[in-house]
C-alpha positions in Angstrom: 61.1 132.3 118.6 64.7 131.7 118.4 66.9 134.3 119.6 69.2 136.2 116.7 73.2 135.8 117.1 73.0 139.2 119.2 70.8 138.6 121.6 72.2 134.6 121.5 76.0 136.3 122.5 74.0 138.5 125.3 72.7 135.5 126.7 75.8 133.8 127.0 77.9 136.9 128.3 75.4 137.4 131.0 76.1 133.8 132.3 78.0 133.8 135.5 79.5 130.3 135.0 80.4 127.5 132.1 80.0 124.0 132.0 83.2 123.5 129.6 86.2 124.2 129.2 88.3 126.7 131.6 87.2 130.3 133.3 87.1 133.1 130.8 88.4 136.6 132.9 86.9 139.7 132.3 89.8 141.2 129.6 90.6 144.0 133.0 91.1 141.2 134.9 93.1 138.9 133.4 95.6 141.9 132.0 95.5 143.2 135.9 97.1 139.2 136.9 99.5 139.1 133.5 100.8 142.4 134.6 101.0 141.8 138.1 102.9 138.1 137.4 105.2 140.6 135.1 106.0 143.0 137.8 106.6 140.1 140.2 109.3 138.5 138.0 111.0 141.6 136.4 109.8 141.0 132.3 110.1 144.2 130.7 108.1 144.7 126.9 109.1 143.1 124.2 110.0 144.8 120.9 109.0 142.8 117.8 109.6 139.6 119.7 112.8 140.3 121.6 112.6 140.1 124.7 114.5 137.5 127.5 110.9 136.0 128.9 109.9 135.1 124.9 113.5 133.5 124.2 112.9 131.7 127.2 109.2 130.3 126.9 110.5 129.3 123.5 113.4 127.4 124.7 111.4 126.0 127.2 108.8 124.6 125.5 111.5 123.0 123.1 112.8 121.4 125.6 109.3 119.9 126.7 108.8 118.5 123.0 112.2 117.0 122.2 112.4 119.8 119.6 115.8 121.9 118.6 114.0 125.6 117.7 110.9 127.2 118.0 109.2 130.3 117.7 106.0 131.9 119.0 103.2 132.9 116.3 100.8 134.4 117.1 97.7 132.4 115.8 97.9 128.6 114.6 96.6 129.3 111.3 99.6 131.2 110.6 101.9 129.0 112.2 100.5 125.9 110.3 100.5 127.5 107.1 104.0 128.6 107.2 105.4 125.2 108.1 103.5 123.8 104.7 104.6 126.2 102.6 108.5 125.8 103.9 107.8 121.7 103.6 106.4 121.9 100.2 109.5 124.3 98.9 112.0 122.3 100.1 109.6 119.0 98.6 109.6 121.3 95.6 105.9 120.7 94.6 103.1 122.5 96.4 100.9 119.0 97.9 100.4 118.1 101.0 97.5 115.6 102.8 95.5 116.0 105.7 92.5 114.8 107.6 89.3 115.9 106.0 87.7 117.7 109.1 90.7 119.5 109.3 91.3 122.6 110.9 92.7 124.3 107.4 90.0 123.1 105.4 86.8 123.9 107.7 88.0 127.4 109.5 90.4 129.1 107.7 88.9 130.1 104.5 91.5 127.7 102.1 94.2 130.5 104.0 97.5 127.3 102.2 95.0 127.6 98.5 94.8 131.4 98.5 97.8 132.7 100.4 100.1 130.3 99.2 99.2 128.4 96.1 99.2 125.1 97.7 97.0 121.9 97.1 95.8 119.1 99.4 94.4 115.8 99.4 92.1 114.0 101.9 93.6 111.3 103.7 91.8 108.8 106.1 88.1 109.2 106.4 85.7 111.6 108.2 84.9 110.0 112.0 88.6 108.1 112.5 92.3 109.5 113.1 94.3 108.8 110.0 96.4 105.1 109.9 99.0 104.3 107.7 96.9 102.3 105.6 94.8 105.6 104.6 98.5 107.1 103.5 98.9 103.6 101.4 95.7 104.2 99.5 96.7 107.6 98.6 98.2 107.7 95.3 99.3 110.9 94.9 103.0 112.1 96.0 102.9 114.3 99.1 105.0 117.1 100.1 104.2 116.9 103.6 101.8 114.9 105.8 99.4 117.0 108.5 98.3 115.1 111.4 96.1 116.1 114.5 96.3 114.7 117.4 93.8 114.8 118.8 90.8 115.1 116.2 88.1 117.3 117.4 86.2 117.1 115.0 86.0 113.3 116.0 85.7 113.6 119.1 88.7 114.0 120.4 89.8 109.7 119.1 93.1 109.2 118.7 95.3 106.4 117.1 97.0 103.9 119.4 100.4 104.5 120.2 101.5 101.5 117.5 99.4 103.1 114.6 100.7 106.9 115.6 104.1 105.3 115.0 103.2 103.2 111.9 101.9 106.2 110.4 104.7 108.4 110.9 107.2 105.1 109.3 105.6 104.7 106.4 105.5 108.9 106.1 109.1 108.7 106.4 109.4 105.8 103.7 107.7 107.8 101.3 109.6 110.5 101.3 106.7 112.7 103.4 107.2 115.3 106.0 105.4 115.1 108.5 103.7 118.2 110.9 101.7 118.1 114.2 98.2 119.8 114.4 98.9 120.0 118.3 96.7 122.2 119.1 95.1 119.3 121.8 98.6 117.6 122.4 98.5 118.9 126.2 95.7 116.8 126.2 97.1 113.3 124.9 99.6 112.5 127.3 97.6 110.5 129.2 95.8 108.4 126.8 99.1 107.7 125.4 101.1 107.5 128.3 103.9 108.9 127.2 105.8 112.3 127.9 105.4 115.0 125.4 108.8 114.8 123.7 107.8 110.8 123.2 105.1 112.2 121.6 106.4 114.2 119.2 109.3 112.0 118.3 109.3 111.0 114.5 107.5 114.5 113.7 109.1 116.8 111.4 107.5 119.6 112.8 104.8 120.1 115.2 102.6 123.3 116.9 100.9 123.6 119.7 98.0 125.9 120.7 98.0 128.2 124.7 94.6 129.2 124.5 92.9 126.0 124.1 93.8 123.9 126.7 95.7 126.1 128.7 93.6 128.8 128.4 96.2 132.0 127.6 95.0 135.2 125.3 96.0 133.9 122.9 99.2 132.5 120.7 100.7 129.5 119.5 104.4 127.7 118.8 105.8 126.6 115.8 108.6 124.0 116.1 111.2 122.0 114.3 114.8 121.7 113.3 116.7 125.1 113.9 117.3 126.1 110.0 113.1 125.6 109.7 112.5 127.6 112.4 114.6 130.3 110.9 112.5 130.4 107.6 109.6 130.4 109.8 110.3 133.3 111.7 111.1 135.4 107.7 107.6 134.2 106.9 106.2 135.6 110.3 107.2 138.9 109.0 106.2 138.2 105.9 102.3 137.6 107.6 102.4 140.4 109.8 103.0 138.0 112.9 106.4 140.1 114.3 104.2 142.1 115.9 105.8 145.3 118.2 104.8 143.9 121.5 104.2 139.9 121.6 104.9 140.0 125.8 101.3 140.2 126.9 100.3 137.0 125.2 103.6 135.1 126.0 103.0 135.8 129.6 99.2 135.0 129.7 100.6 131.9 128.8 103.4 131.9 130.6 102.2 132.3 133.8 99.6 129.8 134.0 101.0 126.8 131.9 103.2 124.6 134.6 100.4 124.4 136.1 97.6 123.5 133.4 99.9 120.8 132.8 100.3 119.5 136.0 96.3 119.3 135.7 95.9 117.5 132.9 96.0 113.9 133.5 92.7 115.0 136.3 91.1 116.3 134.0 91.7 112.8 132.4 90.2 111.1 135.4 87.7 113.3 135.7 85.9 113.4 131.7 86.4 109.5 132.0 84.2 109.3 135.2 81.4 111.9 133.9 81.5 110.1 130.5 80.4 106.8 132.4 78.1 108.2 134.3 75.9 110.4 131.7 76.3 106.7 129.3 75.0 105.4 133.0 72.3 107.4 133.9 70.9 109.5 130.8 69.9 108.3 127.3 73.0 110.7 125.7 75.5 108.8 123.7 79.4 109.6 124.8 81.5 109.4 121.6 84.6 107.9 121.6 83.3 105.4 123.4 85.5 105.1 125.8 86.6 108.3 125.5 90.2 109.5 124.8 90.9 112.6 126.2 89.5 115.5 128.3 87.8 116.3 124.9 85.0 114.4 123.3 80.9 114.6 122.2 77.5 114.2 123.4 75.2 113.5 121.2 71.7 114.0 122.1 68.4 112.3 120.3 66.7 116.1 119.5 67.2 118.6 116.8 70.5 121.1 116.7 67.3 123.7 117.1 65.7 122.2 120.0 69.0 121.6 121.7 70.0 125.4 121.2 66.8 126.4 122.5 67.1 123.8 125.9 70.8 125.6 126.0 69.1 129.3 126.3 66.4 128.5 128.9 69.4 126.8 130.8 71.0 129.8 130.8 68.6 132.4 131.3 67.0 130.2 134.3 70.2 128.9 135.5 72.8 131.7 134.3 75.3 128.3 133.2 76.0 128.0 129.5 76.3 124.7 128.7 76.4 124.2 124.9 79.2 126.2 122.6 77.9 124.1 119.5 74.7 122.5 119.0 74.8 121.2 115.4 73.8 118.2 113.3 75.4 114.9 114.3 74.7 113.4 110.9 72.2 110.8 112.5 68.6 112.2 111.2 67.0 113.4 114.5 69.8 113.7 116.4 72.2 116.7 117.5 75.8 116.7 119.0 77.3 119.1 121.5 81.0 119.1 122.7 82.4 119.2 126.1 85.4 120.6 127.4 86.6 118.8 130.9 88.8 122.0 132.2 88.2 124.0 135.1 84.2 124.8 135.2 83.8 121.0 135.4 86.1 120.2 137.7 84.4 122.5 140.3 80.9 121.1 139.5 79.6 117.0 140.8 78.4 114.8 139.2 74.7 115.3 140.1 74.8 118.8 139.2 76.4 118.1 135.6 73.9 114.7 135.0 71.0 117.1 135.8 72.1 119.8 133.6 73.1 118.2 130.9 69.5 115.7 131.5 67.6 118.8 131.6 69.7 120.0 128.3 68.7 116.8 126.6 64.7 117.2 127.4 64.4 118.7 130.7 64.4 115.7 133.1 66.3 114.8 136.2 68.8 111.7 135.3 68.2 109.2 137.9 70.8 108.6 139.8 
């Protein structure tokens, strides 16, 4: 009998290891680490986002991404809606373009429409990155274009460097502001072989996340021109996002930021090696092939229900949580799960990883 959502969550919490991502510390342990780090560096509490720590962290990300100004936000949902609202108001029409699998479309209850009265148009195919040819085929006038780097729902796919620059040039020629959904920007540098300022150049505004690849409590940052960010601070208050204390979120990001950024090339190399081993030794399909970031998808020749059942059995027997997502792949009889190579997989051998994945696919050991 399938587990209830409550039973499945209890099972997940009972696991002592995770397959993807970074270790999630118990709240008390993470709070203790944040407190110790703040005491070590002499950081004081903020009041409504005003503190030396927050201002220094905003300046640091500005310099890294080559932007003029930045503002810390509690969430990416808030940051991106604010960015699109500002660009739409400046263009004097509330219509923007985005990829069909954009987070704003799939996971935010269409807040851009309900809260800001914005309208959207899909640009590009579901399973491929947005290209200049897709924008050229869009007849609507757009105030802004939201470009996700990389596209999570398509297995972490990216445009080539030339394709990305071509898209940005065409948007500028059409007087369309470009906003980057950079929730996973940190994972793109190895593929592009560019630094972050080079990747962000040409974008009018950029959002980055600190809880995904960096592994912090929560939080995001919005970057762009100084007047744009000044306006974004007003909208943050209107959204209720200028919290009375924000230092705990910022400290959780700042204390691990440099180390995690330095690890990104190693995560990508490990992901490449693991993806090749999966292709050689299992019946699991890797998408995209070759992979482009340390986030990619695995496709299993089984139903989502069977995949979830195998995951739950492995969790109960071995206390390791394998597949956070076990969903239909779009091909009848196949299902998909997402892999993020982070600290957890860095500590695991290929042999163990392949054995677990093969077990997930059908409880068979790989022929290594």
